[in-house]
VEXBADO-69182 format. One record per atom (N, C-alpha, C, O, CB): chain; residue in one letter; x, y, z; atom name. Coordinates in nm, 3 decimals. Glycine has a CB too. Layout:
// residues N
unit=A&code=A&px=X&py=Y&pz=Z&site=CA $
...
***
This chain:
// residues 76
unit=A&code=X&px=-0.250&py=-0.254&pz=-0.636&site=N $
unit=A&code=X&px=-0.161&py=-0.213&pz=-0.742&site=CA $
unit=A&code=X&px=-0.199&py=-0.075&pz=-0.795&site=C $
unit=A&code=X&px=-0.114&py=0.001&pz=-0.840&site=O $
unit=A&code=X&px=-0.161&py=-0.315&pz=-0.854&site=CB $
unit=A&code=X&px=-0.327&py=-0.045&pz=-0.791&site=N $
unit=A&code=X&px=-0.373&py=0.085&pz=-0.842&site=CA $
unit=A&code=X&px=-0.307&py=0.200&pz=-0.766&site=C $
unit=A&code=X&px=-0.268&py=0.300&pz=-0.825&site=O $
unit=A&code=X&px=-0.526&py=0.096&pz=-0.831&site=CB $
unit=A&code=X&px=-0.295&py=0.184&pz=-0.636&site=N $
unit=A&code=X&px=-0.234&py=0.289&pz=-0.555&site=CA $
unit=A&code=X&px=-0.089&py=0.311&pz=-0.596&site=C $
unit=A&code=X&px=-0.045&py=0.426&pz=-0.611&site=O $
unit=A&code=X&px=-0.242&py=0.255&pz=-0.406&site=CB $
unit=A&code=X&px=-0.014&py=0.203&pz=-0.614&site=N $
unit=A&code=X&px=0.126&py=0.218&pz=-0.654&site=CA $
unit=A&code=X&px=0.139&py=0.274&pz=-0.795&site=C $
unit=A&code=X&px=0.233&py=0.348&pz=-0.824&site=O $
unit=A&code=X&px=0.198&py=0.083&pz=-0.645&site=CB $
unit=A&code=X&px=0.046&py=0.240&pz=-0.882&site=N $
unit=A&code=X&px=0.048&py=0.297&pz=-1.017&site=CA $
unit=A&code=X&px=0.025&py=0.449&pz=-1.012&site=C $
unit=A&code=X&px=0.088&py=0.525&pz=-1.085&site=O $
unit=A&code=X&px=-0.059&py=0.229&pz=-1.107&site=CB $
unit=A&code=X&px=-0.066&py=0.490&pz=-0.926&site=N $
unit=A&code=X&px=-0.091&py=0.634&pz=-0.910&site=CA $
unit=A&code=X&px=0.029&py=0.704&pz=-0.846&site=C $
unit=A&code=X&px=0.064&py=0.816&pz=-0.885&site=O $
unit=A&code=X&px=-0.218&py=0.657&pz=-0.825&site=CB $
unit=A&code=X&px=0.090&py=0.637&pz=-0.748&site=N $
unit=A&code=X&px=0.208&py=0.695&pz=-0.684&site=CA $
unit=A&code=X&px=0.323&py=0.705&pz=-0.786&site=C $
unit=A&code=X&px=0.400&py=0.801&pz=-0.784&site=O $
unit=A&code=X&px=0.251&py=0.610&pz=-0.562&site=CB $
unit=A&code=X&px=0.334&py=0.606&pz=-0.873&site=N $
unit=A&code=X&px=0.435&py=0.609&pz=-0.979&site=CA $
unit=A&code=X&px=0.408&py=0.726&pz=-1.074&site=C $
unit=A&code=X&px=0.501&py=0.798&pz=-1.111&site=O $
unit=A&code=X&px=0.435&py=0.476&pz=-1.058&site=CB $
unit=A&code=X&px=0.283&py=0.747&pz=-1.112&site=N $
unit=A&code=X&px=0.250&py=0.858&pz=-1.202&site=CA $
unit=A&code=X&px=0.285&py=0.992&pz=-1.138&site=C $
unit=A&code=X&px=0.339&py=1.080&pz=-1.205&site=O $
unit=A&code=X&px=0.100&py=0.855&pz=-1.237&site=CB $
unit=A&code=X&px=0.256&py=1.008&pz=-1.010&site=N $
unit=A&code=X&px=0.291&py=1.132&pz=-0.941&site=CA $
unit=A&code=X&px=0.442&py=1.149&pz=-0.932&site=C $
unit=A&code=X&px=0.493&py=1.259&pz=-0.954&site=O $
unit=A&code=X&px=0.229&py=1.134&pz=-0.801&site=CB $
unit=A&code=X&px=0.512&py=1.042&pz=-0.901&site=N $
unit=A&code=X&px=0.659&py=1.050&pz=-0.895&site=CA $
unit=A&code=X&px=0.717&py=1.088&pz=-1.030&site=C $
unit=A&code=X&px=0.811&py=1.167&pz=-1.038&site=O $
unit=A&code=X&px=0.718&py=0.916&pz=-0.848&site=CB $
unit=A&code=X&px=0.662&py=1.033&pz=-1.136&site=N $
unit=A&code=X&px=0.709&py=1.065&pz=-1.271&site=CA $
unit=A&code=X&px=0.683&py=1.212&pz=-1.302&site=C $
unit=A&code=X&px=0.770&py=1.282&pz=-1.355&site=O $
unit=A&code=X&px=0.639&py=0.974&pz=-1.376&site=CB $
unit=A&code=X&px=0.563&py=1.257&pz=-1.269&site=N $
unit=A&code=X&px=0.524&py=1.396&pz=-1.296&site=CA $
unit=A&code=X&px=0.611&py=1.495&pz=-1.218&site=C $
unit=A&code=X&px=0.644&py=1.602&pz=-1.269&site=O $
unit=A&code=X&px=0.376&py=1.417&pz=-1.259&site=CB $
unit=A&code=X&px=0.648&py=1.459&pz=-1.098&site=N $
unit=A&code=X&px=0.730&py=1.549&pz=-1.015&site=CA $
unit=A&code=X&px=0.879&py=1.524&pz=-1.033&site=C $
unit=A&code=X&px=0.961&py=1.587&pz=-0.967&site=O $
unit=A&code=X&px=0.693&py=1.532&pz=-0.868&site=CB $
unit=A&code=X&px=0.914&py=1.434&pz=-1.123&site=N $
unit=A&code=X&px=1.053&py=1.403&pz=-1.157&site=CA $
unit=A&code=X&px=1.133&py=1.352&pz=-1.035&site=C $
unit=A&code=X&px=1.250&py=1.385&pz=-1.018&site=O $
unit=A&code=X&px=1.121&py=1.528&pz=-1.214&site=CB $
unit=A&code=X&px=1.066&py=1.272&pz=-0.951&site=N $
unit=A&code=X&px=1.129&py=1.214&pz=-0.833&site=CA $
unit=A&code=X&px=1.180&py=1.075&pz=-0.870&site=C $
unit=A&code=X&px=1.108&py=0.976&pz=-0.858&site=O $
unit=A&code=X&px=1.029&py=1.208&pz=-0.711&site=CB $
unit=A&code=X&px=1.304&py=1.067&pz=-0.916&site=N $
unit=A&code=X&px=1.358&py=0.942&pz=-0.970&site=CA $
unit=A&code=X&px=1.365&py=0.832&pz=-0.864&site=C $
unit=A&code=X&px=1.343&py=0.715&pz=-0.894&site=O $
unit=A&code=X&px=1.496&py=0.965&pz=-1.029&site=CB $
unit=A&code=X&px=1.397&py=0.868&pz=-0.741&site=N $
unit=A&code=X&px=1.402&py=0.767&pz=-0.634&site=CA $
unit=A&code=X&px=1.264&py=0.706&pz=-0.612&site=C $
unit=A&code=X&px=1.251&py=0.585&pz=-0.596&site=O $
unit=A&code=X&px=1.455&py=0.828&pz=-0.502&site=CB $
unit=A&code=X&px=1.163&py=0.790&pz=-0.612&site=N $
unit=A&code=X&px=1.026&py=0.741&pz=-0.592&site=CA $
unit=A&code=X&px=0.980&py=0.658&pz=-0.712&site=C $
unit=A&code=X&px=0.911&py=0.558&pz=-0.695&site=O $
unit=A&code=X&px=0.929&py=0.859&pz=-0.567&site=CB $
unit=A&code=X&px=1.018&py=0.699&pz=-0.833&site=N $
unit=A&code=X&px=0.984&py=0.621&pz=-0.953&site=CA $
unit=A&code=X&px=1.039&py=0.480&pz=-0.940&site=C $
unit=A&code=X&px=0.967&py=0.382&pz=-0.962&site=O $
unit=A&code=X&px=1.039&py=0.689&pz=-1.081&site=CB $
unit=A&code=X&px=1.167&py=0.469&pz=-0.905&site=N $
unit=A&code=X&px=1.228&py=0.336&pz=-0.891&site=CA $
unit=A&code=X&px=1.163&py=0.257&pz=-0.778&site=C $
unit=A&code=X&px=1.140&py=0.137&pz=-0.791&site=O $
unit=A&code=X&px=1.379&py=0.349&pz=-0.865&site=CB $
unit=A&code=X&px=1.134&py=0.324&pz=-0.667&site=N $
unit=A&code=X&px=1.069&py=0.257&pz=-0.555&site=CA $
unit=A&code=X&px=0.932&py=0.203&pz=-0.591&site=C $
unit=A&code=X&px=0.895&py=0.093&pz=-0.551&site=O $
unit=A&code=X&px=1.057&py=0.351&pz=-0.438&site=CB $
unit=A&code=X&px=0.855&py=0.281&pz=-0.667&site=N $
unit=A&code=X&px=0.721&py=0.236&pz=-0.706&site=CA $
unit=A&code=X&px=0.727&py=0.125&pz=-0.810&site=C $
unit=A&code=X&px=0.645&py=0.033&pz=-0.807&site=O $
unit=A&code=X&px=0.639&py=0.354&pz=-0.761&site=CB $
unit=A&code=X&px=0.823&py=0.131&pz=-0.901&site=N $
unit=A&code=X&px=0.839&py=0.021&pz=-0.997&site=CA $
unit=A&code=X&px=0.872&py=-0.109&pz=-0.923&site=C $
unit=A&code=X&px=0.818&py=-0.215&pz=-0.955&site=O $
unit=A&code=X&px=0.951&py=0.053&pz=-1.100&site=CB $
unit=A&code=X&px=0.960&py=-0.100&pz=-0.824&site=N $
unit=A&code=X&px=0.995&py=-0.216&pz=-0.742&site=CA $
unit=A&code=X&px=0.871&py=-0.272&pz=-0.672&site=C $
unit=A&code=X&px=0.849&py=-0.393&pz=-0.671&site=O $
unit=A&code=X&px=1.104&py=-0.178&pz=-0.638&site=CB $
unit=A&code=X&px=0.792&py=-0.183&pz=-0.614&site=N $
unit=A&code=X&px=0.672&py=-0.228&pz=-0.544&site=CA $
unit=A&code=X&px=0.569&py=-0.288&pz=-0.639&site=C $
unit=A&code=X&px=0.501&py=-0.384&pz=-0.604&site=O $
unit=A&code=X&px=0.610&py=-0.112&pz=-0.468&site=CB $
unit=A&code=X&px=0.556&py=-0.231&pz=-0.758&site=N $
unit=A&code=X&px=0.463&py=-0.288&pz=-0.855&site=CA $
unit=A&code=X&px=0.503&py=-0.430&pz=-0.895&site=C $
unit=A&code=X&px=0.417&py=-0.513&pz=-0.926&site=O $
unit=A&code=X&px=0.455&py=-0.198&pz=-0.980&site=CB $
unit=A&code=X&px=0.632&py=-0.457&pz=-0.894&site=N $
unit=A&code=X&px=0.678&py=-0.593&pz=-0.924&site=CA $
unit=A&code=X&px=0.651&py=-0.687&pz=-0.806&site=C $
unit=A&code=X&px=0.625&py=-0.805&pz=-0.825&site=O $
unit=A&code=X&px=0.827&py=-0.592&pz=-0.958&site=CB $
unit=A&code=X&px=0.658&py=-0.634&pz=-0.684&site=N $
unit=A&code=X&px=0.642&py=-0.716&pz=-0.564&site=CA $
unit=A&code=X&px=0.496&py=-0.744&pz=-0.527&site=C $
unit=A&code=X&px=0.467&py=-0.848&pz=-0.467&site=O $
unit=A&code=X&px=0.710&py=-0.651&pz=-0.449&site=CB $
unit=A&code=X&px=0.406&py=-0.655&pz=-0.561&site=N $
unit=A&code=X&px=0.267&py=-0.667&pz=-0.516&site=CA $
unit=A&code=X&px=0.204&py=-0.801&pz=-0.555&site=C $
unit=A&code=X&px=0.144&py=-0.866&pz=-0.469&site=O $
unit=A&code=X&px=0.183&py=-0.553&pz=-0.573&site=CB $
unit=A&code=X&px=0.215&py=-0.847&pz=-0.680&site=N $
unit=A&code=X&px=0.153&py=-0.976&pz=-0.712&site=CA $
unit=A&code=X&px=0.209&py=-1.091&pz=-0.628&site=C $
unit=A&code=X&px=0.134&py=-1.178&pz=-0.583&site=O $
unit=A&code=X&px=0.172&py=-1.008&pz=-0.861&site=CB $
unit=A&code=X&px=0.338&py=-1.091&pz=-0.606&site=N $
unit=A&code=X&px=0.400&py=-1.195&pz=-0.524&site=CA $
unit=A&code=X&px=0.351&py=-1.186&pz=-0.379&site=C $
unit=A&code=X&px=0.324&py=-1.288&pz=-0.315&site=O $
unit=A&code=X&px=0.554&py=-1.183&pz=-0.530&site=CB $
unit=A&code=X&px=0.339&py=-1.064&pz=-0.329&site=N $
unit=A&code=X&px=0.288&py=-1.045&pz=-0.194&site=CA $
unit=A&code=X&px=0.145&py=-1.095&pz=-0.178&site=C $
unit=A&code=X&px=0.110&py=-1.152&pz=-0.075&site=O $
unit=A&code=X&px=0.295&py=-0.900&pz=-0.156&site=CB $
unit=A&code=X&px=0.062&py=-1.073&pz=-0.281&site=N $
unit=A&code=X&px=-0.076&py=-1.123&pz=-0.276&site=CA $
unit=A&code=X&px=-0.078&py=-1.275&pz=-0.279&site=C $
unit=A&code=X&px=-0.153&py=-1.338&pz=-0.205&site=O $
unit=A&code=X&px=-0.158&py=-1.067&pz=-0.393&site=CB $
unit=A&code=X&px=0.003&py=-1.333&pz=-0.365&site=N $
unit=A&code=X&px=0.005&py=-1.479&pz=-0.378&site=CA $
unit=A&code=X&px=0.051&py=-1.547&pz=-0.249&site=C $
unit=A&code=X&px=-0.001&py=-1.652&pz=-0.211&site=O $
unit=A&code=X&px=0.096&py=-1.521&pz=-0.492&site=CB $
unit=A&code=X&px=0.148&py=-1.488&pz=-0.182&site=N $
unit=A&code=X&px=0.203&py=-1.549&pz=-0.062&site=CA $
unit=A&code=X&px=0.135&py=-1.501&pz=0.066&site=C $
unit=A&code=X&px=0.160&py=-1.556&pz=0.173&site=O $
unit=A&code=X&px=0.350&py=-1.521&pz=-0.054&site=CB $
unit=A&code=X&px=0.049&py=-1.400&pz=0.054&site=N $
unit=A&code=X&px=-0.018&py=-1.345&pz=0.171&site=CA $
unit=A&code=X&px=0.077&py=-1.269&pz=0.263&site=C $
unit=A&code=X&px=0.056&py=-1.263&pz=0.384&site=O $
unit=A&code=X&px=-0.085&py=-1.455&pz=0.249&site=CB $
unit=A&code=X&px=0.182&py=-1.211&pz=0.206&site=N $
unit=A&code=X&px=0.284&py=-1.146&pz=0.288&site=CA $
unit=A&code=X&px=0.295&py=-0.997&pz=0.260&site=C $
unit=A&code=X&px=0.405&py=-0.942&pz=0.265&site=O $
unit=A&code=X&px=0.417&py=-1.212&pz=0.265&site=CB $
unit=A&code=X&px=0.184&py=-0.931&pz=0.233&site=N $
unit=A&code=X&px=0.188&py=-0.786&pz=0.218&site=CA $
unit=A&code=X&px=0.200&py=-0.725&pz=0.357&site=C $
unit=A&code=X&px=0.128&py=-0.764&pz=0.448&site=O $
unit=A&code=X&px=0.060&py=-0.733&pz=0.144&site=CB $
unit=A&code=X&px=0.292&py=-0.628&pz=0.375&site=N $
unit=A&code=X&px=0.312&py=-0.572&pz=0.509&site=CA $
unit=A&code=X&px=0.196&py=-0.482&pz=0.550&site=C $
unit=A&code=X&px=0.168&py=-0.381&pz=0.485&site=O $
unit=A&code=X&px=0.443&py=-0.493&pz=0.514&site=CB $
unit=A&code=X&px=0.130&py=-0.519&pz=0.656&site=N $
unit=A&code=X&px=0.015&py=-0.446&pz=0.707&site=CA $
unit=A&code=X&px=0.052&py=-0.303&pz=0.742&site=C $
unit=A&code=X&px=0.151&py=-0.280&pz=0.812&site=O $
unit=A&code=X&px=-0.044&py=-0.517&pz=0.828&site=CB $
unit=A&code=X&px=-0.025&py=-0.208&pz=0.695&site=N $
unit=A&code=X&px=-0.007&py=-0.068&pz=0.733&site=CA $
unit=A&code=X&px=0.102&py=0.007&pz=0.659&site=C $
unit=A&code=X&px=0.118&py=0.127&pz=0.680&site=O $
unit=A&code=X&px=0.021&py=-0.060&pz=0.876&site=CB $
unit=A&code=X&px=0.177&py=-0.060&pz=0.573&site=N $
unit=A&code=X&px=0.287&py=0.005&pz=0.503&site=CA $
unit=A&code=X&px=0.233&py=0.111&pz=0.409&site=C $
unit=A&code=X&px=0.144&py=0.084&pz=0.329&site=O $
unit=A&code=X&px=0.372&py=-0.097&pz=0.426&site=CB $
unit=A&code=X&px=0.287&py=0.234&pz=0.419&site=N $
unit=A&code=X&px=0.239&py=0.346&pz=0.339&site=CA $
unit=A&code=X&px=0.278&py=0.336&pz=0.192&site=C $
unit=A&code=X&px=0.215&py=0.399&pz=0.108&site=O $
unit=A&code=X&px=0.291&py=0.475&pz=0.396&site=CB $
unit=A&code=X&px=0.380&py=0.257&pz=0.161&site=N $
unit=A&code=X&px=0.415&py=0.232&pz=0.022&site=CA $
unit=A&code=X&px=0.509&py=0.332&pz=-0.042&site=C $
unit=A&code=X&px=0.532&py=0.324&pz=-0.163&site=O $
unit=A&code=X&px=0.294&py=0.227&pz=-0.055&site=CB $
unit=A&code=X&px=0.563&py=0.426&pz=0.033&site=N $
unit=A&code=X&px=0.658&py=0.522&pz=-0.024&site=CA $
unit=A&code=X&px=0.796&py=0.459&pz=-0.033&site=C $
unit=A&code=X&px=0.825&py=0.363&pz=0.038&site=O $
unit=A&code=X&px=0.663&py=0.651&pz=0.061&site=CB $
unit=A&code=X&px=0.880&py=0.514&pz=-0.119&site=N $
unit=A&code=X&px=1.013&py=0.457&pz=-0.140&site=CA $
unit=A&code=X&px=1.107&py=0.481&pz=-0.023&site=C $
unit=A&code=X&px=1.211&py=0.416&pz=-0.014&site=O $
unit=A&code=X&px=1.073&py=0.513&pz=-0.265&site=CB $
unit=A&code=X&px=1.072&py=0.573&pz=0.067&site=N $
unit=A&code=X&px=1.159&py=0.598&pz=0.182&site=CA $
unit=A&code=X&px=1.128&py=0.504&pz=0.299&site=C $
unit=A&code=X&px=1.185&py=0.518&pz=0.408&site=O $
unit=A&code=X&px=1.145&py=0.743&pz=0.228&site=CB $
unit=A&code=X&px=1.039&py=0.408&pz=0.277&site=N $
unit=A&code=X&px=1.003&py=0.306&pz=0.376&site=CA $
unit=A&code=X&px=1.029&py=0.170&pz=0.312&site=C $
unit=A&code=X&px=0.995&py=0.149&pz=0.196&site=O $
unit=A&code=X&px=0.852&py=0.321&pz=0.422&site=CB $
unit=A&code=X&px=1.087&py=0.078&pz=0.387&site=N $
unit=A&code=X&px=1.113&py=-0.056&pz=0.335&site=CA $
unit=A&code=X&px=0.983&py=-0.117&pz=0.285&site=C $
unit=A&code=X&px=0.879&py=-0.106&pz=0.349&site=O $
unit=A&code=X&px=1.177&py=-0.145&pz=0.442&site=CB $
unit=A&code=X&px=0.990&py=-0.182&pz=0.170&site=N $
unit=A&code=X&px=0.872&py=-0.247&pz=0.112&site=CA $
unit=A&code=X&px=0.827&py=-0.366&pz=0.196&site=C $
unit=A&code=X&px=0.718&py=-0.419&pz=0.174&site=O $
unit=A&code=X&px=0.902&py=-0.292&pz=-0.031&site=CB $
unit=A&code=X&px=0.910&py=-0.409&pz=0.290&site=N $
unit=A&code=X&px=0.879&py=-0.527&pz=0.371&site=CA $
unit=A&code=X&px=0.841&py=-0.493&pz=0.514&site=C $
unit=A&code=X&px=0.811&py=-0.583&pz=0.593&site=O $
unit=A&code=X&px=0.998&py=-0.620&pz=0.371&site=CB $
unit=A&code=X&px=0.841&py=-0.365&pz=0.550&site=N $
unit=A&code=X&px=0.817&py=-0.322&pz=0.688&site=CA $
unit=A&code=X&px=0.669&py=-0.302&pz=0.717&site=C $
unit=A&code=X&px=0.602&py=-0.222&pz=0.651&site=O $
unit=A&code=X&px=0.893&py=-0.193&pz=0.716&site=CB $
unit=A&code=X&px=0.619&py=-0.375&pz=0.816&site=N $
unit=A&code=X&px=0.482&py=-0.353&pz=0.862&site=CA $
unit=A&code=X&px=0.482&py=-0.227&pz=0.948&site=C $
unit=A&code=X&px=0.581&py=-0.196&pz=1.014&site=O $
unit=A&code=X&px=0.427&py=-0.477&pz=0.941&site=CB $
unit=A&code=X&px=0.371&py=-0.156&pz=0.947&site=N $
unit=A&code=X&px=0.360&py=-0.032&pz=1.023&site=CA $
unit=A&code=X&px=0.225&py=-0.030&pz=1.093&site=C $
unit=A&code=X&px=0.130&py=-0.094&pz=1.047&site=O $
unit=A&code=X&px=0.377&py=0.092&pz=0.930&site=CB $
unit=A&code=X&px=0.214&py=0.044&pz=1.204&site=N $
unit=A&code=X&px=0.084&py=0.054&pz=1.269&site=CA $
unit=A&code=X&px=-0.016&py=0.130&pz=1.181&site=C $
unit=A&code=X&px=0.021&py=0.223&pz=1.109&site=O $
unit=A&code=X&px=0.098&py=0.125&pz=1.406&site=CB $
unit=A&code=X&px=-0.141&py=0.089&pz=1.188&site=N $
unit=A&code=X&px=-0.246&py=0.157&pz=1.114&site=CA $
unit=A&code=X&px=-0.303&py=0.266&pz=1.203&site=C $
unit=A&code=X&px=-0.334&py=0.242&pz=1.320&site=O $
unit=A&code=X&px=-0.359&py=0.057&pz=1.068&site=CB $
unit=A&code=X&px=-0.316&py=0.387&pz=1.148&site=N $
unit=A&code=X&px=-0.372&py=0.498&pz=1.226&site=CA $
unit=A&code=X&px=-0.510&py=0.459&pz=1.277&site=C $
unit=A&code=X&px=-0.586&py=0.392&pz=1.208&site=O $
unit=A&code=X&px=-0.379&py=0.628&pz=1.141&site=CB $
unit=A&code=X&px=-0.542&py=0.503&pz=1.398&site=N $
unit=A&code=X&px=-0.669&py=0.467&pz=1.461&site=CA $
unit=A&code=X&px=-0.789&py=0.508&pz=1.376&site=C $
unit=A&code=X&px=-0.884&py=0.431&pz=1.363&site=O $
unit=A&code=X&px=-0.679&py=0.531&pz=1.599&site=CB $
unit=A&code=X&px=-0.787&py=0.629&pz=1.318&site=N $
unit=A&code=X&px=-0.902&py=0.675&pz=1.239&site=CA $
unit=A&code=X&px=-0.921&py=0.588&pz=1.115&site=C $
unit=A&code=X&px=-1.034&py=0.566&pz=1.071&site=O $
unit=A&code=X&px=-0.884&py=0.821&pz=1.198&site=CB $
unit=A&code=X&px=-0.812&py=0.540&pz=1.058&site=N $
unit=A&code=X&px=-0.823&py=0.453&pz=0.940&site=CA $
unit=A&code=X&px=-0.870&py=0.314&pz=0.982&site=C $
unit=A&code=X&px=-0.949&py=0.252&pz=0.912&site=O $
unit=A&code=X&px=-0.687&py=0.445&pz=0.866&site=CB $
unit=A&code=X&px=-0.822&py=0.264&pz=1.096&site=N $
unit=A&code=X&px=-0.866&py=0.134&pz=1.146&site=CA $
unit=A&code=X&px=-1.017&py=0.133&pz=1.170&site=C $
unit=A&code=X&px=-1.084&py=0.034&pz=1.141&site=O $
unit=A&code=X&px=-0.792&py=0.099&pz=1.276&site=CB $
unit=A&code=X&px=-1.071&py=0.243&pz=1.221&site=N $
unit=A&code=X&px=-1.216&py=0.254&pz=1.244&site=CA $
unit=A&code=X&px=-1.290&py=0.246&pz=1.111&site=C $
unit=A&code=X&px=-1.391&py=0.177&pz=1.100&site=O $
unit=A&code=X&px=-1.250&py=0.387&pz=1.318&site=CB $
unit=A&code=X&px=-1.241&py=0.318&pz=1.009&site=N $
unit=A&code=X&px=-1.304&py=0.313&pz=0.876&site=CA $
unit=A&code=X&px=-1.300&py=0.173&pz=0.817&site=C $
unit=A&code=X&px=-1.399&py=0.127&pz=0.760&site=O $
unit=A&code=X&px=-1.236&py=0.412&pz=0.781&site=CB $
unit=A&code=X&px=-1.187&py=0.105&pz=0.830&site=N $
unit=A&code=X&px=-1.175&py=-0.032&pz=0.779&site=CA $
unit=A&code=X&px=-1.275&py=-0.123&pz=0.849&site=C $
unit=A&code=X&px=-1.340&py=-0.205&pz=0.784&site=O $
unit=A&code=X&px=-1.031&py=-0.085&pz=0.798&site=CB $
unit=A&code=X&px=-1.289&py=-0.109&pz=0.979&site=N $
unit=A&code=X&px=-1.385&py=-0.191&pz=1.055&site=CA $
unit=A&code=X&px=-1.527&py=-0.162&pz=1.010&site=C $
unit=A&code=X&px=-1.608&py=-0.255&pz=0.996&site=O $
unit=A&code=X&px=-1.371&py=-0.164&pz=1.206&site=CB $
unit=A&code=X&px=-1.560&py=-0.035&pz=0.986&site=N $
unit=A&code=X&px=-1.694&py=0.002&pz=0.943&site=CA $
unit=A&code=X&px=-1.725&py=-0.058&pz=0.806&site=C $
unit=A&code=X&px=-1.835&py=-0.110&pz=0.784&site=O $
unit=A&code=X&px=-1.709&py=0.155&pz=0.939&site=CB $
unit=A&code=X&px=-1.630&py=-0.052&pz=0.715&site=N $
unit=A&code=X&px=-1.651&py=-0.111&pz=0.582&site=CA $
unit=A&code=X&px=-1.665&py=-0.262&pz=0.592&site=C $
unit=A&code=X&px=-1.749&py=-0.322&pz=0.525&site=O $
unit=A&code=X&px=-1.534&py=-0.075&pz=0.486&site=CB $
unit=A&code=X&px=-1.583&py=-0.323&pz=0.677&site=N $
unit=A&code=X&px=-1.592&py=-0.468&pz=0.696&site=CA $
unit=A&code=X&px=-1.728&py=-0.509&pz=0.747&site=C $
unit=A&code=X&px=-1.783&py=-0.610&pz=0.703&site=O $
unit=A&code=X&px=-1.486&py=-0.515&pz=0.792&site=CB $
unit=A&code=X&px=-1.784&py=-0.432&pz=0.840&site=N $
unit=A&code=X&px=-1.918&py=-0.462&pz=0.894&site=CA $
unit=A&code=X&px=-2.025&py=-0.441&pz=0.787&site=C $
unit=A&code=X&px=-2.121&py=-0.517&pz=0.780&site=O $
unit=A&code=X&px=-1.948&py=-0.375&pz=1.017&site=CB $
unit=A&code=X&px=-2.008&py=-0.338&pz=0.706&site=N $
unit=A&code=X&px=-2.107&py=-0.311&pz=0.600&site=CA $
unit=A&code=X&px=-2.105&py=-0.422&pz=0.495&site=C $
unit=A&code=X&px=-2.210&py=-0.459&pz=0.442&site=O $
unit=A&code=X&px=-2.079&py=-0.173&pz=0.533&site=CB $
unit=A&code=X&px=-1.988&py=-0.474&pz=0.466&site=N $
unit=A&code=X&px=-1.976&py=-0.578&pz=0.364&site=CA $
unit=A&code=X&px=-2.019&py=-0.713&pz=0.420&site=C $
unit=A&code=X&px=-2.092&py=-0.787&pz=0.354&site=O $
unit=A&code=X&px=-1.832&py=-0.585&pz=0.312&site=CB $
unit=A&code=X&px=-1.973&py=-0.746&pz=0.541&site=N $
unit=A&code=X&px=-2.000&py=-0.877&pz=0.600&site=CA $
unit=A&code=X&px=-2.133&py=-0.884&pz=0.672&site=C $
unit=A&code=X&px=-2.187&py=-0.993&pz=0.693&site=O $
unit=A&code=X&px=-1.890&py=-0.914&pz=0.696&site=CB $
unit=A&code=X&px=-2.187&py=-0.770&pz=0.710&site=N $
unit=A&code=X&px=-2.310&py=-0.767&pz=0.789&site=CA $
unit=A&code=X&px=-2.279&py=-0.793&pz=0.935&site=C $
unit=A&code=X&px=-2.167&py=-0.830&pz=0.970&site=O $
unit=A&code=X&px=-2.410&py=-0.870&pz=0.737&site=CB $
unit=A&code=X&px=-2.378&py=-0.774&pz=1.020&site=N $
unit=A&code=X&px=-2.354&py=-0.795&pz=1.163&site=CA $
unit=A&code=X&px=-2.328&py=-0.944&pz=1.190&site=C $
unit=A&code=X&px=-2.383&py=-1.032&pz=1.124&site=O $
unit=A&code=X&px=-2.475&py=-0.746&pz=1.246&site=CB $
unit=A&code=X&px=-2.243&py=-0.968&pz=1.290&site=N $
unit=A&code=X&px=-2.211&py=-1.107&pz=1.326&site=CA $
unit=A&code=X&px=-2.265&py=-1.140&pz=1.460&site=C $
unit=A&code=X&px=-2.248&py=-1.252&pz=1.508&site=O $
unit=A&code=X&px=-2.060&py=-1.132&pz=1.325&site=CB $
***
């Protein structure tokens, strides 16, 4: 939710009304998505992308996520 709140603040600052509405919509959906486990993997979260569309994760970001997961979980 923090990311969408920051995106909302930037949209407000830049007077991007479409993005403001898109981020408000996403802020309402995020709790429901967490509860149901249905957050779309890889979605960038911008208003020009469907809030329900999963997207591929960039390889460099996937590597970072894996590294953090190993650091948190330890070697298996």
